[in-house]
DSSP file (Angstrom, degrees, kcal/mol; ACC not computed):
  #  RESIDUE AA STRUCTURE BP1 BP2  ACC     N-H-->O    O-->H-N    N-H-->O    O-->H-N    TCO  KAPPA ALPHA  PHI   PSI    X-CA   Y-CA   Z-CA
    1    1 A R    >         0   0    0      0, 0.0     3,-2.0     0, 0.0     7,-0.3   0.000 360.0 360.0 360.0 105.1  110.9  114.1  100.2
    2    2 A Q  T 3   +     0   0    0      1,-0.3     6,-0.2     5,-0.1    33,-0.0   0.564 360.0  72.8 -60.3 -15.8  112.0  114.8   96.6
    3    3 A E  T 3  S+     0   0    0      4,-0.1     2,-0.6     5,-0.1    -1,-0.3   0.641  81.5  85.0 -78.7 -10.2  110.2  118.1   96.4
    4    4 A D  S <> S-     0   0    0     -3,-2.0     4,-2.8     1,-0.2     3,-0.3  -0.812  76.1-148.0 -88.9 119.6  112.9  119.5   98.8
    5    5 A R  H  > S+     0   0    0     -2,-0.6     4,-3.3     1,-0.2     5,-0.2   0.885  96.3  54.6 -51.7 -43.7  115.8  120.6   96.6
    6    6 A A  H  > S+     0   0    0      1,-0.2     4,-2.2     2,-0.2    -1,-0.2   0.903 112.0  44.7 -61.9 -38.6  118.4  119.8   99.3
    7    7 A V  H  > S+     0   0    0     -3,-0.3     4,-2.3    -6,-0.3     5,-0.2   0.940 112.3  51.0 -67.0 -48.5  116.9  116.2   99.6
    8    8 A F  H  X S+     0   0    0     -4,-2.8     4,-1.2    -7,-0.3    -2,-0.2   0.944 112.4  47.5 -56.2 -51.2  116.8  115.8   95.8
    9    9 A D  H  < S+     0   0    0     -4,-3.3     3,-0.4     1,-0.2     4,-0.3   0.922 114.5  46.4 -57.7 -43.9  120.6  116.9   95.6
   10   10 A A  H  < S+     0   0    0     -4,-2.2     3,-0.4    -5,-0.2     4,-0.2   0.816 114.6  44.9 -72.6 -27.6  121.7  114.6   98.4
   11   11 A T  H  < S+     0   0    0     -4,-2.3    -1,-0.2     1,-0.2     4,-0.2   0.598 117.0  46.2 -95.7  -5.7  119.8  111.5   97.2
   12   12 A H  S  X S+     0   0    0     -4,-1.2     4,-2.3    -3,-0.4    -1,-0.2   0.258  77.4 103.5-112.9  15.2  120.9  112.0   93.5
   13   13 A A  H  > S+     0   0    0     -3,-0.4     4,-2.1    -4,-0.3    -2,-0.1   0.882  85.5  47.0 -62.7 -38.4  124.7  112.8   94.1
   14   14 A E  H  > S+     0   0    0     -4,-0.2     4,-2.5     2,-0.2    -1,-0.2   0.928 110.1  52.0 -67.1 -44.7  125.5  109.2   92.9
   15   15 A V  H  > S+     0   0    0      2,-0.2     4,-1.8     1,-0.2    -2,-0.2   0.882 109.2  50.8 -63.3 -39.1  123.3  109.5   89.9
   16   16 A K  H  X S+     0   0    0     -4,-2.3     4,-3.0     1,-0.2    -1,-0.2   0.942 108.5  52.9 -60.1 -47.3  125.1  112.8   89.0
   17   17 A R  H  X S+     0   0    0     -4,-2.1     4,-2.8     1,-0.2     6,-0.3   0.912 105.5  53.7 -54.0 -47.1  128.4  111.0   89.4
   18   18 A W  H  <>S+     0   0    0     -4,-2.5     5,-2.1     1,-0.2     6,-0.9   0.909 114.6  40.1 -58.4 -42.6  127.4  108.3   87.0
   19   19 A F  H ><5S+     0   0    0     -4,-1.8     3,-0.6     3,-0.2    -1,-0.2   0.870 112.9  54.1 -73.9 -34.5  126.5  110.8   84.3
   20   20 A T  H 3<5S+     0   0    0     -4,-3.0    -2,-0.2     1,-0.2    -1,-0.2   0.913 113.1  43.7 -62.1 -41.7  129.4  113.1   84.9
   21   21 A E  T 3<5S-     0   0    0     -4,-2.8    -1,-0.2    -5,-0.2    -2,-0.2   0.454 113.3-117.3 -83.1  -0.3  131.8  110.1   84.5
   22   22 A G  T < 5S+     0   0    0     -3,-0.6    -3,-0.2    -4,-0.3    -4,-0.1   0.668  73.7 132.5  73.9  13.9  130.0  108.7   81.5
   23   23 A L  S   <S+     0   0    0     -5,-2.1     2,-0.3    -6,-0.3    -4,-0.2   0.776  71.9  21.9 -69.3 -27.3  129.1  105.6   83.1
   24   24 A V        -     0   0    0     -6,-0.9    -2,-0.1     1,-0.1     3,-0.1  -0.949  53.6-161.9-138.9 157.4  125.4  105.7   82.0
   25   25 A D  S    S+     0   0    0     -2,-0.3    29,-2.4     1,-0.2     2,-0.3   0.550  75.6  16.6-113.2 -16.2  123.6  107.5   79.1
   26   26 A G  E     -a   54   0A   0     27,-0.2     2,-0.3    29,-0.0    29,-0.2  -0.917  57.9-149.6-156.4 170.6  120.0  107.2   80.5
   27   27 A I  E     -a   55   0A   0     27,-2.5    29,-2.2    -2,-0.3     2,-0.5  -0.993  10.8-142.4-151.0 147.1  117.8  106.6   83.5
   28   28 A R  E     -a   56   0A   0     -2,-0.3     2,-0.7    27,-0.2    29,-0.2  -0.952  12.4-153.5-115.6 130.4  114.4  105.2   84.0
   29   29 A I  E     -a   57   0A   0     27,-2.7    29,-2.2    -2,-0.5     2,-0.4  -0.875  14.5-139.3-107.8 110.2  112.2  106.7   86.7
   30   30 A D  E     -a   58   0A   0     -2,-0.7     4,-0.2     1,-0.2    29,-0.1  -0.511  69.8 -22.7 -76.3 121.6  109.6  104.3   88.2
   31   31 A H    >   -     0   0    0     27,-1.3     3,-2.7    -2,-0.4     4,-0.2   0.871  61.0-177.9  55.4  50.5  106.1  105.8   88.8
   32   32 A P  G >  S+     0   0    0      0, 0.0     3,-2.3     0, 0.0    -1,-0.1   0.746  72.4  81.9 -52.7 -17.7  106.7  109.4   89.1
   33   33 A D  G 3  S+     0   0    0      1,-0.3    -2,-0.1     4,-0.1    26,-0.0   0.655  79.3  68.2 -54.5 -17.5  103.1  109.9   89.8
   34   34 A G  G <  S+     0   0    0     -3,-2.7    -1,-0.3    -4,-0.2     2,-0.1   0.596  84.8  88.3 -79.1 -11.6  103.9  108.9   93.4
   35   35 A L  S <  S-     0   0    0     -3,-2.3    -4,-0.0    -4,-0.2     0, 0.0  -0.474  83.1-128.0 -86.9 157.2  105.8  112.2   93.8
   36   36 A S  S    S+     0   0    0      1,-0.2    -1,-0.1    -2,-0.1    -3,-0.0   0.788 105.6  22.7 -76.9 -25.6  104.0  115.3   95.0
   37   37 A N     >  +     0   0    0      1,-0.1     4,-2.7    -5,-0.1     3,-0.3  -0.523  68.2 171.6-138.4  73.5  105.5  117.3   92.0
   38   38 A P  H  > S+     0   0    0      0, 0.0     4,-2.9     0, 0.0     5,-0.2   0.888  80.5  50.0 -50.4 -49.3  106.5  115.0   89.1
   39   39 A A  H  > S+     0   0    0      2,-0.2     4,-2.0     1,-0.2     5,-0.1   0.871 110.9  48.3 -60.1 -40.5  107.1  117.7   86.7
   40   40 A G  H  > S+     0   0    0     -3,-0.3     4,-2.3     2,-0.2    -1,-0.2   0.955 113.8  47.6 -58.6 -51.1  109.3  119.6   89.1
   41   41 A Y  H  X S+     0   0    0     -4,-2.7     4,-2.4     1,-0.2    -2,-0.2   0.930 111.5  48.6 -53.7 -51.6  111.3  116.5   89.9
   42   42 A L  H  X S+     0   0    0     -4,-2.9     4,-2.7     1,-0.2    -1,-0.2   0.861 110.5  53.7 -57.8 -38.2  111.7  115.5   86.4
   43   43 A G  H  X S+     0   0    0     -4,-2.0     4,-2.0    -5,-0.2    -1,-0.2   0.901 110.1  46.7 -59.5 -42.8  112.9  119.2   85.6
   44   44 A W  H  X S+     0   0    0     -4,-2.3     4,-2.2     2,-0.2    -2,-0.2   0.892 112.0  50.9 -71.2 -37.7  115.5  119.0   88.3
   45   45 A L  H  X S+     0   0    0     -4,-2.4     4,-2.3     2,-0.2     5,-0.3   0.914 108.4  51.7 -70.3 -41.1  116.6  115.6   87.0
   46   46 A R  H  X S+     0   0    0     -4,-2.7     4,-2.0     1,-0.2    -1,-0.2   0.901 109.6  50.3 -56.8 -43.0  116.9  116.9   83.4
   47   47 A E  H  < S+     0   0    0     -4,-2.0    -2,-0.2    -5,-0.2    -1,-0.2   0.918 113.3  47.8 -63.3 -39.6  119.1  119.8   84.8
   48   48 A L  H  < S+     0   0    0     -4,-2.2    -2,-0.2     1,-0.2    -1,-0.2   0.922 120.2  32.9 -64.1 -47.8  121.3  117.2   86.7
   49   49 A V  H  < S-     0   0    0     -4,-2.3    -1,-0.2     1,-0.2    -2,-0.2   0.640 110.5-119.1 -94.1 -14.6  121.9  114.7   83.9
   50   50 A G    ><  -     0   0    0     -4,-2.0     3,-0.8    -5,-0.3    -1,-0.2  -0.134  28.6 -73.3 100.4 163.1  121.9  117.1   81.0
   51   51 A P  T 3  S+     0   0    0      0, 0.0    -1,-0.1     0, 0.0    -4,-0.1   0.775 125.5  52.7 -72.0 -27.2  119.9  117.7   77.7
   52   52 A Q  T 3  S+     0   0    0     -3,-0.2    -2,-0.1     2,-0.1    -6,-0.0   0.620  82.4 107.2 -85.1 -15.3  121.4  114.6   76.0
   53   53 A A  S <  S-     0   0    0     -3,-0.8     2,-0.7    -7,-0.2   -27,-0.2  -0.282  72.6-121.7 -69.1 150.7  120.6  112.0   78.7
   54   54 A W  E     +a   26   0A   0    -29,-2.4   -27,-2.5    19,-0.1     2,-0.5  -0.857  33.6 179.4 -97.4 118.0  117.8  109.6   77.9
   55   55 A I  E     +a   27   0A   0     -2,-0.7    19,-3.0   -29,-0.2    20,-0.8  -0.975   2.1 174.6-115.9 121.7  115.1  109.8   80.6
   56   56 A V  E     -ab  28  75A   0    -29,-2.2   -27,-2.7    -2,-0.5     2,-0.4  -0.941  18.4-142.0-126.0 153.2  112.1  107.6   80.3
   57   57 A V  E     -ab  29  76A   0     18,-2.1    20,-1.6    -2,-0.3     2,-1.4  -0.928  14.0-131.8-117.3 135.6  109.2  107.2   82.9
   58   58 A E  E     +a   30   0A   0    -29,-2.2   -27,-1.3    -2,-0.4     2,-0.4  -0.729  51.4 150.1 -82.6  96.0  107.4  104.0   83.9
   59   59 A K        -     0   0    0     -2,-1.4     2,-1.1   -28,-0.1    21,-0.3  -0.971  42.6-141.8-135.7 119.2  103.9  105.5   83.6
   60   60 A I        -     0   0    0     -2,-0.4   104,-0.3    19,-0.1     2,-0.2  -0.685  24.4-153.4 -86.8  99.4  101.0  103.4   82.7
   61   61 A L        -     0   0    0     -2,-1.1     6,-0.1     1,-0.1     5,-0.0  -0.435  13.9-116.6 -77.0 139.9   98.9  105.5   80.5
   62   62 A A    >   -     0   0    0     -2,-0.2     3,-1.5     1,-0.1    -1,-0.1  -0.267  39.6 -99.9 -63.3 165.1   95.1  105.2   80.1
   63   63 A V  T 3  S+     0   0    0      1,-0.3    -1,-0.1    20,-0.0    -2,-0.1   0.883 124.8  33.8 -54.2 -46.5   93.9  104.2   76.6
   64   64 A D  T 3  S+     0   0    0      2,-0.0     2,-0.4     0, 0.0    -1,-0.3   0.212  99.4 105.5 -91.6  10.3   93.0  107.9   75.9
   65   65 A E    <   -     0   0    0     -3,-1.5     2,-0.3     3,-0.0    -4,-0.1  -0.801  51.2-159.9-102.5 138.6   95.8  109.5   77.9
   66   66 A A        -     0   0    0     -2,-0.4     2,-0.3    -5,-0.0    -4,-0.1  -0.791  31.1-101.1-104.3 151.9   98.8  111.1   76.4
   67   67 A L        -     0   0    0     -2,-0.3     9,-0.0     1,-0.1     4,-0.0  -0.604  50.6 -96.9 -70.4 133.6  102.1  111.7   78.3
   68   68 A E    >   -     0   0    0     -2,-0.3     3,-1.1     1,-0.2    -1,-0.1  -0.289  35.0-147.1 -49.1 120.5  102.2  115.3   79.3
   69   69 A P  T 3  S+     0   0    0      0, 0.0    -1,-0.2     0, 0.0     4,-0.2   0.741  92.6  63.1 -70.8 -22.6  104.4  116.8   76.3
   70   70 A S  T 3  S+     0   0    0      2,-0.1    -2,-0.1     0, 0.0    -3,-0.0   0.682  75.3 107.9 -80.5 -10.3  106.0  119.4   78.6
   71   71 A L  S <  S-     0   0    0     -3,-1.1     2,-2.0     1,-0.1   -32,-0.1  -0.458  78.6-126.2 -63.3 133.6  107.7  116.7   80.7
   72   72 A P  S    S+     0   0    0      0, 0.0     2,-0.3     0, 0.0    -1,-0.1  -0.414  73.2 110.2 -84.7  67.1  111.5  116.8   79.9
   73   73 A V  S    S-     0   0    0     -2,-2.0   -17,-0.2    -4,-0.2     3,-0.1  -0.919  74.1-127.1-134.5 156.6  111.6  113.0   79.2
   74   74 A A  S    S-     0   0    0    -19,-3.0     2,-0.3    -2,-0.3   -18,-0.2   0.739  72.6 -82.0 -75.8 -22.7  112.0  110.9   76.0
   75   75 A G  E     -b   56   0A   0    -20,-0.8   -18,-2.1    -3,-0.0    -1,-0.3  -0.992  60.1 -45.9 155.7-162.5  108.9  109.0   76.7
   76   76 A T  E     -b   57   0A   0     -2,-0.3   -18,-0.2   -20,-0.2   -16,-0.1  -0.524  54.8-100.1 -99.3 173.2  107.6  106.1   78.8
   77   77 A T  S    S-     0   0    0    -20,-1.6   -19,-0.1    -2,-0.2   -17,-0.1   0.488  70.1 -97.2 -74.9   0.6  109.0  102.7   79.3
   78   78 A G  S  > S+     0   0    0    -21,-0.3     4,-2.3   -19,-0.2     5,-0.2   0.558  83.6 128.7 105.1   9.7  106.5  101.4   76.7
   79   79 A Y  H  > S+     0   0    0      1,-0.2     4,-2.2     2,-0.2     5,-0.1   0.891  81.6  53.7 -62.8 -36.8  103.5   99.9   78.4
   80   80 A D  H  > S+     0   0    0    -21,-0.3     4,-1.0     2,-0.2    -1,-0.2   0.881 111.1  45.1 -65.0 -36.4  101.3  102.1   76.1
   81   81 A A  H  > S+     0   0    0      1,-0.2     4,-2.8     2,-0.2    -2,-0.2   0.872 108.9  57.0 -70.0 -34.4  103.1  100.7   73.0
   82   82 A L  H  X S+     0   0    0     -4,-2.3     4,-3.2     1,-0.2     5,-0.3   0.884 101.1  57.3 -69.9 -36.5  102.8   97.2   74.3
   83   83 A R  H  X S+     0   0    0     -4,-2.2     4,-0.8     1,-0.2    -1,-0.2   0.918 112.0  41.2 -54.2 -40.6   99.1   97.6   74.6
   84   84 A E  H  < S+     0   0    0     -4,-1.0     4,-0.5     2,-0.2     3,-0.3   0.906 118.1  46.1 -75.5 -41.8   98.9   98.4   70.9
   85   85 A I  H >< S+     0   0    0     -4,-2.8     3,-1.2     1,-0.2     4,-0.3   0.864 107.3  56.3 -68.4 -36.4  101.4   95.8   69.9
   86   86 A G  H >< S+     0   0    0     -4,-3.2     3,-1.7     1,-0.2    -1,-0.2   0.765  91.9  74.0 -65.3 -27.4   99.8   93.1   72.1
   87   87 A G  G >< S+     0   0    0     -4,-0.8     3,-1.8    -3,-0.3    -1,-0.2   0.797  82.3  70.5 -57.6 -29.0   96.5   93.8   70.2
   88   88 A V  G <  S+     0   0    0     -3,-1.2    -1,-0.3    -4,-0.5    -2,-0.2   0.860  97.6  50.0 -54.2 -35.5   98.1   91.9   67.2
   89   89 A F  G <  S+     0   0    0     -3,-1.7     2,-0.6    -4,-0.3    -1,-0.3   0.397  95.4  86.6 -92.4   4.8   97.8   88.7   69.2
   90   90 A I    <   -     0   0    0     -3,-1.8     3,-0.1    -4,-0.2    -1,-0.0  -0.908  65.6-150.3-112.0 125.5   94.2   89.1   70.0
   91   91 A D    >   -     0   0    0     -2,-0.6     3,-1.9     1,-0.2     4,-0.1  -0.777   8.3-151.9 -90.8 119.1   91.5   88.0   67.7
   92   92 A P  G >  S+     0   0    0      0, 0.0     3,-1.7     0, 0.0     4,-0.3   0.775  90.8  70.0 -65.2 -23.6   88.5   90.4   68.3
   93   93 A T  G 3  S+     0   0    0      1,-0.3     3,-0.4     2,-0.1     4,-0.3   0.701  90.2  64.0 -69.6 -11.8   86.0   87.6   67.2
   94   94 A G  G <> S+     0   0    0     -3,-1.9     4,-2.3     1,-0.2    -1,-0.3   0.403  74.8  95.9 -85.5   2.7   86.9   85.8   70.5
   95   95 A E  H <> S+     0   0    0     -3,-1.7     4,-3.1     1,-0.2     5,-0.2   0.926  81.5  47.7 -60.0 -47.9   85.5   88.5   72.6
   96   96 A A  H  > S+     0   0    0     -3,-0.4     4,-2.2    -4,-0.3    -1,-0.2   0.915 112.2  49.0 -65.7 -38.4   82.1   87.0   73.1
   97   97 A A  H  > S+     0   0    0     -4,-0.3     4,-2.3     2,-0.2    -1,-0.2   0.923 113.7  46.9 -58.0 -44.5   83.5   83.6   74.1
   98   98 A L  H  X S+     0   0    0     -4,-2.3     4,-3.0     2,-0.2    -2,-0.2   0.909 111.3  51.4 -71.2 -40.6   86.0   85.1   76.5
   99   99 A T  H  X S+     0   0    0     -4,-3.1     4,-2.5    -5,-0.2    10,-0.3   0.882 110.2  50.2 -65.4 -34.5   83.3   87.3   78.1
  100  100 A G  H  X S+     0   0    0     -4,-2.2     4,-2.1    -5,-0.2    -2,-0.2   0.905 109.5  49.6 -66.5 -41.8   81.1   84.4   78.5
  101  101 A L  H  X S+     0   0    0     -4,-2.3     4,-0.7     2,-0.2    -2,-0.2   0.917 111.8  49.0 -57.3 -47.8   83.8   82.5   80.2
  102  102 A F  H ><>S+     0   0    0     -4,-3.0     3,-1.3     1,-0.2     5,-0.7   0.942 110.9  50.9 -58.5 -48.7   84.5   85.4   82.5
  103  103 A D  H ><5S+     0   0    0     -4,-2.5     3,-1.7     1,-0.3    -1,-0.2   0.854 103.5  58.7 -53.9 -41.4   80.8   85.6   83.3
  104  104 A S  H 3<5S+     0   0    0     -4,-2.1    -1,-0.3     1,-0.3    -2,-0.2   0.662  90.8  71.2 -63.0 -18.6   80.7   81.9   84.1
  105  105 A A  T <<5S-     0   0    0     -3,-1.3    -1,-0.3    -4,-0.7    -2,-0.2   0.499 122.6 -95.2 -80.4  -2.1   83.3   82.4   86.8
  106  106 A G  T < 5S+     0   0    0     -3,-1.7    -3,-0.1    -4,-0.1    -2,-0.1   0.270 101.6  84.9 112.6 -13.6   80.7   84.2   89.0
  107  107 A S  S   <S-     0   0    0     -5,-0.7    -2,-0.2     3,-0.0     5,-0.1  -0.847  74.1-134.4-125.5  98.6   81.3   87.9   88.3
  108  108 A P    >   -     0   0    0      0, 0.0     3,-2.1     0, 0.0     4,-0.2  -0.172  15.2-130.4 -55.4 137.1   79.5   89.2   85.2
  109  109 A Y  G >  S+     0   0    0    -10,-0.3     3,-1.8     1,-0.3    -9,-0.0   0.846 107.0  62.8 -61.8 -32.4   81.9   91.4   83.1
  110  110 A A  G 3  S+     0   0    0      1,-0.3    -1,-0.3     2,-0.1     4,-0.2   0.692  99.9  57.0 -72.5 -11.4   79.2   94.2   83.0
  111  111 A E  G <> S+     0   0    0     -3,-2.1     4,-1.9     1,-0.2    -1,-0.3   0.423  79.4  94.2 -91.8   3.3   79.5   94.4   86.8
  112  112 A M  H <> S+     0   0    0     -3,-1.8     4,-2.6     1,-0.2     5,-0.2   0.853  77.7  54.4 -66.1 -37.7   83.2   95.1   86.8
  113  113 A P  H  > S+     0   0    0      0, 0.0     4,-2.1     0, 0.0    -1,-0.2   0.931 111.6  46.2 -62.3 -38.7   83.1   98.9   86.9
  114  114 A A  H  > S+     0   0    0     -4,-0.2     4,-2.0     2,-0.2    -2,-0.2   0.895 114.3  48.7 -68.1 -39.0   80.9   98.8   90.0
  115  115 A L  H  X S+     0   0    0     -4,-1.9     4,-2.1     2,-0.2    -1,-0.2   0.848 109.1  52.7 -67.6 -35.1   83.2   96.2   91.6
  116  116 A A  H  X S+     0   0    0     -4,-2.6     4,-1.9     2,-0.2    -2,-0.2   0.911 110.5  46.7 -66.5 -42.6   86.2   98.2   90.7
  117  117 A R  H  X S+     0   0    0     -4,-2.1     4,-2.0    -5,-0.2    -2,-0.2   0.847 110.8  53.0 -70.8 -31.8   84.8  101.3   92.4
  118  118 A S  H  X S+     0   0    0     -4,-2.0     4,-2.2     2,-0.2    -1,-0.2   0.910 111.2  46.3 -66.7 -45.3   83.8   99.2   95.5
  119  119 A L  H  X S+     0   0    0     -4,-2.1     4,-2.1     2,-0.2    -2,-0.2   0.830 110.4  52.6 -67.9 -31.6   87.3   97.9   95.8
  120  120 A K  H  X S+     0   0    0     -4,-1.9     4,-2.7     2,-0.2    -1,-0.2   0.916 110.5  46.7 -70.9 -40.6   88.8  101.3   95.4
  121  121 A A  H  X S+     0   0    0     -4,-2.0     4,-2.5     1,-0.2     5,-0.3   0.926 112.0  53.3 -65.1 -39.6   86.6  102.7   98.2
  122  122 A E  H  X S+     0   0    0     -4,-2.2     4,-1.8     1,-0.2     5,-0.2   0.932 110.6  45.6 -61.7 -47.8   87.5   99.7  100.3
  123  123 A A  H  <>S+     0   0    0     -4,-2.1     5,-3.7     2,-0.2    -1,-0.2   0.905 111.1  52.9 -59.8 -43.4   91.2  100.4   99.8
  124  124 A V  H  <5S+     0   0    0     -4,-2.7     8,-0.4     1,-0.2    -2,-0.2   0.937 116.7  37.5 -59.5 -48.1   90.8  104.1  100.5
  125  125 A T  H  <5S+     0   0    0     -4,-2.5    -1,-0.2    -5,-0.2    -2,-0.2   0.747 130.3  29.7 -76.6 -21.2   89.0  103.4  103.9
  126  126 A G  T ><5S+     0   0    0     -4,-1.8     3,-2.1    -5,-0.3     4,-0.3   0.783 129.8  20.7-106.1 -87.7   91.1  100.5  104.8
  127  127 A T  T 3 5S+     0   0    0      1,-0.3     3,-0.3    -5,-0.2    -3,-0.2   0.839 134.9  38.2 -49.0 -40.7   94.7  100.3  103.5
  128  128 A L  T 3><S+     0   0    0     -5,-3.7     4,-2.8    -6,-0.2    -1,-0.3  -0.050  81.0 123.0-103.2  31.4   94.9  104.1  102.8
  129  129 A G  H <> S+     0   0    0     -3,-2.1     4,-2.7     1,-0.2    -1,-0.2   0.892  72.1  50.4 -59.1 -41.5   92.9  104.9  106.0
  130  130 A S  H  > S+     0   0    0     -3,-0.3     4,-2.1    -4,-0.3    -1,-0.2   0.890 111.8  49.6 -68.9 -35.3   95.6  107.2  107.5
  131  131 A E  H  > S+     0   0    0      2,-0.2     4,-2.8     1,-0.2     5,-0.2   0.943 109.8  50.6 -65.3 -45.9   95.9  109.1  104.2
  132  132 A L  H  X S+     0   0    0     -4,-2.8     4,-2.3    -8,-0.4    -2,-0.2   0.933 111.2  49.2 -59.0 -43.2   92.1  109.5  104.1
  133  133 A A  H  X S+     0   0    0     -4,-2.7     4,-2.1     2,-0.2    -1,-0.2   0.897 111.0  49.2 -61.4 -41.3   92.2  110.9  107.7
  134  134 A R  H  X S+     0   0    0     -4,-2.1     4,-2.0     2,-0.2    -1,-0.2   0.906 112.8  47.1 -65.2 -42.9   95.0  113.3  106.8
  135  135 A L  H  X S+     0   0    0     -4,-2.8     4,-2.5     2,-0.2    -2,-0.2   0.892 112.0  51.2 -65.0 -38.7   93.0  114.5  103.7
  136  136 A C  H  X S+     0   0    0     -4,-2.3     4,-2.5     2,-0.2    -2,-0.2   0.904 108.5  51.9 -65.0 -44.5   89.8  114.8  105.8
  137  137 A R  H  X S+     0   0    0     -4,-2.1     4,-2.5     2,-0.2    -1,-0.2   0.899 109.8  49.0 -57.7 -43.8   91.7  116.9  108.3
  138  138 A T  H  X S+     0   0    0     -4,-2.0     4,-2.5     2,-0.2     5,-0.3   0.939 109.3  52.0 -59.4 -51.0   92.9  119.1  105.6
  139  139 A I  H  X S+     0   0    0     -4,-2.5     4,-2.7     1,-0.2     6,-0.3   0.905 111.6  47.1 -52.5 -48.1   89.4  119.5  104.2
  140  140 A S  H  X>S+     0   0    0     -4,-2.5     4,-2.2     1,-0.2     5,-0.5   0.902 111.6  50.6 -61.6 -44.5   88.1  120.5  107.7
  141  141 A A  H  <5S+     0   0    0     -4,-2.5    -1,-0.2    -5,-0.2    -2,-0.2   0.899 115.2  42.1 -64.5 -36.2   90.9  122.9  108.2
  142  142 A V  H  <5S+     0   0    0     -4,-2.5    -2,-0.2     1,-0.2    -1,-0.2   0.909 120.5  41.3 -73.5 -41.9   90.4  124.6  104.9
  143  143 A S  H  <5S-     0   0    0     -4,-2.7    -2,-0.2    -5,-0.3    -1,-0.2   0.709  99.0-132.7 -81.2 -21.9   86.7  124.7  105.0
  144  144 A G  T  <5S+     0   0    0     -4,-2.2     2,-0.3     1,-0.3    -3,-0.2   0.591  75.5  80.8  80.3   9.0   86.4  125.6  108.7
  145  145 A T      < -     0   0    0     -5,-0.5     2,-0.3    -6,-0.3    -1,-0.3  -0.939  61.9-145.6-146.1 161.1   83.9  122.9  109.3
  146  146 A T        +     0   0    0     -2,-0.3    -9,-0.0    -3,-0.1     3,-0.0  -0.906  12.4 179.5-124.4 156.5   83.6  119.3  110.0
  147  147 A H    >   -     0   0    0     -2,-0.3     3,-1.9     1,-0.1    -7,-0.0  -0.919  31.7-132.0-156.4 137.4   81.0  116.7  109.0
  148  148 A P  T 3  S+     0   0    0      0, 0.0     4,-0.4     0, 0.0    -1,-0.1   0.652 105.0  59.6 -58.3 -20.5   80.9  112.9  109.8
  149  149 A D  T 3> S+     0   0    0      1,-0.2     4,-2.9     2,-0.1     5,-0.2   0.533  78.9  90.4 -88.7  -7.0   80.1  112.1  106.1
  150  150 A V  H <> S+     0   0    0     -3,-1.9     4,-2.6     1,-0.2     5,-0.3   0.925  84.4  50.5 -56.6 -48.4   83.3  113.6  104.7
  151  151 A P  H  > S+     0   0    0      0, 0.0     4,-2.8     0, 0.0     5,-0.2   0.951 114.2  45.3 -59.4 -47.0   85.5  110.4  104.8
  152  152 A A  H  > S+     0   0    0     -4,-0.4     4,-2.5     1,-0.2    -2,-0.2   0.921 114.4  50.1 -64.4 -40.5   82.7  108.4  103.0
  153  153 A A  H  X S+     0   0    0     -4,-2.9     4,-2.4     2,-0.2    -1,-0.2   0.895 110.2  47.8 -60.5 -41.9   82.3  111.1  100.5
  154  154 A V  H  X S+     0   0    0     -4,-2.6     4,-3.2     2,-0.2     5,-0.2   0.882 111.1  51.4 -66.3 -42.0   85.9  111.4   99.8
  155  155 A A  H  X S+     0   0    0     -4,-2.8     4,-1.6    -5,-0.3    -2,-0.2   0.903 110.4  49.2 -61.0 -38.9   86.2  107.7   99.3
  156  156 A T  H  X S+     0   0    0     -4,-2.5     4,-0.6    -5,-0.2    -2,-0.2   0.940 112.1  48.3 -62.3 -44.7   83.3  107.7   97.0
  157  157 A L  H >< S+     0   0    0     -4,-2.4     3,-2.0     1,-0.2     4,-0.4   0.975 113.2  46.9 -61.2 -50.5   84.9  110.5   95.0
  158  158 A L  H >< S+     0   0    0     -4,-3.2     3,-1.0     1,-0.3    -1,-0.2   0.778 103.2  62.5 -66.6 -23.5   88.2  108.9   94.8
  159  159 A S  H 3< S+     0   0    0     -4,-1.6    -1,-0.3     1,-0.2    -2,-0.2   0.651 100.6  56.0 -73.5 -10.8   86.7  105.5   93.8
  160  160 A H  T << S+     0   0    0     -3,-2.0     2,-0.5    -4,-0.6    -1,-0.2   0.458  81.4 106.0-100.6  -3.5   85.4  107.2   90.6
  161  161 A I    <   -     0   0    0     -3,-1.0     5,-0.0    -4,-0.4    -3,-0.0  -0.670  49.5-169.3 -76.6 127.3   88.9  108.4   89.4
  162  162 A E        +     0   0    0     -2,-0.5     2,-0.3     3,-0.0    -1,-0.1   0.502  61.1  59.9 -96.3  -7.2   90.1  106.4   86.6
  163  163 A V  S    S-     0   0    0      1,-0.1     3,-0.1  -101,-0.0  -102,-0.1  -0.787  80.6-119.7-124.1 163.1   93.7  107.6   86.4
  164  164 A Y  S    S+     0   0    0     -2,-0.3     2,-0.4  -104,-0.3    -1,-0.1   0.939 100.2  12.0 -68.0 -43.1   96.7  107.5   88.8
  165  165 A R        -     0   0    0      1,-0.1    -1,-0.2    -3,-0.1     3,-0.1  -0.983  52.0-171.8-135.9 143.8   97.0  111.4   88.8
  166  166 A S  S    S+     0   0    0     -2,-0.4    -1,-0.1    -3,-0.1    -2,-0.0   0.251  73.8  77.2-113.2   7.4   94.7  114.1   87.5
  167  167 A D              0   0    0      1,-0.1    -1,-0.1     0, 0.0    -2,-0.0   0.445 360.0 360.0-110.2   5.6   97.0  117.1   87.9
  168  168 A Y              0   0    0     -3,-0.1  -100,-0.1  -130,-0.0    -1,-0.1   0.339 360.0 360.0-155.2 360.0   99.5  116.8   85.0
């Protein structure tokens, strides 16, 4: 658990050696959103590798999302830039034809948001069922009450979240 400083120090001893010995100049951190405290982790990493080290994060930003400027990183691995660059190769006049082709495959494009929400709720109640149960136990403990509809309500709420994380 990287939010525990002793664990962080133990698991990053080799990384520290690489930077200390000048073997590397930078490091890429895949999906820091999976950590319980991404900003704290990245702060410790910055302390470990020094102010000149190049740190980038693999974070897929939403179209209207900016990387949190207070994070001690040089930026992202570039998916956000690739989205813009890739647009050079897309002719916007082809949108109607592509949408029609998509619709002819059996799932109308206009129904995609509802389908995405349904699949997210299915993932929350299925694949992530143990995490949902833990979250519901926490809700019950904090609220001092239980209700059989809480798991479905939480799954519905989570299915409407459009980003990986909403806390930084």
